[in-house]
N, C-alpha and C positions, 0 to 999 in steps of 0.2 A: 776751623784751623786751616789757614791758607797753605801751609806746607804739605797738606794732604789733598789739596784741590788741584788735580792735574791740569785742569783748564787754565789755571793760573801759573803753575810751576813749569809746565812744559815750554810755554813761551819765554819765561825767564831763563830757562836752561838754554834754549836756542840762542837767545840774545847774548848770554854770557859766553857760550861757546864761540860765537862769531867774534866777540870782543877779544877773547883770549887768542884766537887764531890770528887776528890782525896784529895783536901785540907781538906775538912770536914771529910772524912774517916780517915785521919791520926791523927785527934785530939782525945785524950782520952775523954771519956764521961764527966768527971768532968771539962774538959777544956772549954766546951761550955758555962759554966756559967761565964767565965772570960771576962773582958772588951774587946771589939773590938776597932778598931781605930776610930769608929764613936762615938762622945760624947753622953753619956747616954745610949748607946746600948751595950749589951753583944754580944758575938758571937752567942748565941741562937737567939737574936733579928735579926741579919743579916741573919741567915739561915731561920728564919720564914718569914722575908720580901721577900727573893728571892722566897720562895715557894708560898707565896700569890701573888707575881708579876706574876708568871707563870699562875696562875689561872686567873688573870686579863687580861693577854694577850690572853688566850684561849677565853675569852669573846669577845675580839676584833676580833679574827679570826672567831668566830661564827657569829658575826655581819656581817663581810665581806661575809661570805658564804651564810647566810640566808637572809640578808637584814633586819633582825629584830634588832633594836637598843638594844645593851647590853653593857652599859658603863663599864669601867674598875672597878670602885668603886662607891658605893652609894654616899659617900662623904668622905672628908678627916678624919673626926672624926671616922667613921666606919672603915676606913682603918687602922688608928692608933690602934683602939681597937682590931682589928683582929690580928695585929702583936703582941701586948702585950699578948693576950690570947695564941697565938700559941707559943710564946717564953717560956711559962710556961709548955708546953707539955713535957711528958717524952722524953728523948734524943732519944730513939729508934723511937718514933713517928716522931720527927723532921727530923731525917735522912731519914725515909721512905717518908715523905711528900716532902722533897726536890727532891728526885729521881723520885717519882711518878708524881708530878706535872710537872716536866721537860719533862717526857715521854708523858704526856697528851698534853703539848704544841706542842711537835714534831708532834703528831698525828693530832692535829687541823690544823697546818700549812700545813701538807702533804695533807689535804683534800681540800685545796684551788686550784681552777683552774685559768686559765688565766684571766677570767672575774672577779672572786672574789678577786684576787690579786690587781686589780685596784680599788676596791670598796673603798669609803671614810668612814673612821671611825674617832673617836676623842680620843685624849689622855686624861689622867686624868686632864691636864691643859686646856681641852676643845679646843685643837688645832686640826683642821682637817688634816688628813694625809691619803695617800693611804695605803692599807693593806701591801704593799710591804715594808713599814717602820717598821712594827712590829718586824721582826727578829732583826733589828738594835737596837730597844729598849731593846731587851733581851741581845744582845751583850754587851751593856753598863752595864747591871745589873750583868751578870755572871763574867765578867772579873774584873770590879772594886770592886765588893763585895768580890771576892776571895782575893783581896789585903786588903780590909777592915777587914777581919777576924783577921788580925795580927797573922797569923799562919806560916809566913815565906815567903809568896809570896810578890813580889814587882812589881811596875809598869814596871820594866825592864823585867819582865816575860811575859808581854802582847805583842803579836805579833806586829812588827813595823807598819804594815799596819793598824792595829786596833788603835794603838796610834795616827797615823796621822789622821785617821777618827774621833777619839775622839777630837783631836785638832780642826779639821774642824767644828765639831758639836758645841763644847763649845765656840769657838771664834765667830761663827755666832750667837748663841743664846745670849751670853753675850753682844755683840756689840749693840744689840737692846735695851738694858737697859739704861735709862737716866743717871745713875751714873757710867757708864762704863768708865774707864780711857783709854787714847790713848796709846797703847803699840804695838811695833813691836816685835814679838817673833821669835828670830833667833835660829834655831836648829844647834848646833855645831857638831852633829854627822850625819847630812845629809844636802843635798842641798835644804833646804826648809825653809820658814818663814811663819808666820801667822800674820794678823793684828787684833788687838783687839781695838774696838772703831774706831776712825777716824785716817787717816794717819797723820804722822808727830809727833807722840808721842815718848816717851823714847824707846830705844831698850833694850830688856832683852835677855840675851844669856844663853844657857844651852843645855843639851841633850833634845831630844824631850820628853823623859819620865819625866825628872825633870821639864820641862816647863808645861807639862800636870798636874803633881802633884800640882804645885803652882796654876795653873789656876783653877782647880776644887776643891781646898781646901783640898787636901790630904797631903800637906806639905807646909812649908814656902819657902822663897826665899834663904835659906842658900847656896844652891848649884848653885845659879844663879849669873850671872855677869850683870851689867847694868851701864849706863852712869850717873846714879843718883839714888835717892831713889826709890826702887821698890814699886809700889802702890799695894793696895789690890784690887783684882778683885771682882766683885759682886758675889753673890751666884749663882751657876749654876742650879742645880736641887733640 
């Protein structure tokens, strides 16, 4: 499972962080108040969320290293309040927090040894995971939210291996939901397919990036081809 192979995910994380920081740095200050691609969120909300996420993952790394339980967030309400408050910070503060919290996460992960990487921690959804999955959680955040900024980045800018791992992750998670439709996702730009739900459903065809965009709610099915009406997948994260 590549998402637990830190030799793979740490470089993906680093590249995604650099990509996101470049996207944010290229935005004029007043552009951070403009809408992002996420309903109800400005670009400042996206930046604030990614910064607060880094702090939350530092807490998981600390938990793995010390054995002292330090959850990602107190609760969903506190998480939402923190993002709202951070989004109202001065633009210079937001930019500094994005960079500084990313560096703090790098340092927290670098402090883990072979034993602590295998320690069990829990996600915000209370799912137990080994600490080796923490970098993958950050990979999702930095690459996808770089696109969500609506500053020019697209899912086609995400490295192909990351796109495939995101499809692995999303199809596995969504297939466990009771309202998940049965769909075979056939990538037209590579020799791979993914199963959503149970075998035997409709086949949906498109590039891996377009399949991912539809699957995780970043776009509709306009660029996809299918043997019948394309269903709506459940919410991913």
